[in-house]
C-alpha positions, 0 to 999 in steps of 0.5 A: 916337186908339185905344181905349187912348188914349181910355180913358187920357184918360177914366178916373181909376181902374182901376175906371173904366177897366174900366167904360169898356172894357166900354162901348167893346166893346159900342159896337164890337159894335153897329156891327161886328155890327149887333145891339143891345148894352147895358150893365148899369145905370149910376149917374148918375155912371157915366152922366156918365162914359160920356157923356164918353167917347162925346162924345170919340169922336164921339157914336155913336148911343146912349140911356140908359134905365132902364125909365121916364122919369126913372129914376135908374139906367139902361142905355146902349143901342147900336143898329145903324143899321137899328133905332130905339129905339121899334121895339126889341121885345126890351128888356132891362129888366123890372120885378117887384113885391114886395108885403108885409103891410100891417103891415110897413114896408120901406124902400129900404135894406131891399129893396136889402139883401135883393137884395144878400143874394141875391148879386146885383150892384148893376149888375144892378138899376135903380131901386127904387120903394118904395110903402107896401106894395110895391116895383117893382124894375127889373132886367135880364131875365136876372135876373127868373126867379131873383128870382121864385123866390128873393126871398121876404123882406126882413128879417123881412117876407115878400115876394110877387113878380110881374111887372109891366108897365113901363106899370103901375109905381107911381112915387112922388112925390118929396117936395121942400122949396123953400128961398128964400135969397140968396147973394153969388155962385153958389159951390158952398159958398154955394149948397150951404149954402143948400140943406142949411141948414148953415153955409157954413164947414161946407159948405166942410169937406164939399166939401174932404173929398170928400163933395160932387158936382155933377151926380154929379161929385165936386169939392173946389173950394169956389169952383166956380160952379153954375148953374140946374138943377144937382144937388148931392149931399152924403154924409150930407145927401142931394141938392138942386137949384138950381131958380131963380136970380133977380135981386138983392135990395135988398142986392145979393145973388142970389135963389136957390130950392133944392129939397131932396129929402126 
């Protein structure tokens, strides 16, 4: 198959086709010109989509990377045969620390809004690591100087920006609520209902309405089977993960441990 045929198979929307087309060109340039190439920051769903395309074309050497282990938003890096990722010195992701007065209180939404208010596209910005009085912002290197000069406030709060090394990031601890429950089967509607503490009927409505994703892939199938390690997202409710699936209870139901991200 050629490029057009691969994109036609992999993309469901014009937006996905545009994204995958850019990724294809970067992959091709890395191999043809023998120089490093990389994408903008990709959401987890976009990473899944890109990975599907790369699997289909035979898995050319690549790596997803967001500046630190466990990053949610990541770039996809294509390196030539002569260069290993660990030896690549001019990596394109850098970090800035935005600090504010201790009496102010800023959220992820506040900081993201301030960035978007500068006319910056979301794809240029990676994770925002929000602490009590600061936020470490992962960005593409080309954006760093502009933000240092222009990002001076978020709402009414004044910001002080400075570069910070990727090894000095303040990575917040993710708060998790563990939920123990049982289900008759590992169906999405039953497992997600347990994870988000809502009725199975209400969760089924959310799924059919297109509000639910499994591993960042949207699904409207209430009866799709989930497995240990799967991440379930529901718009308006957040995310949870299937932490453990155990043996059967006395009543023959499957023991389940969910982790809901707070």
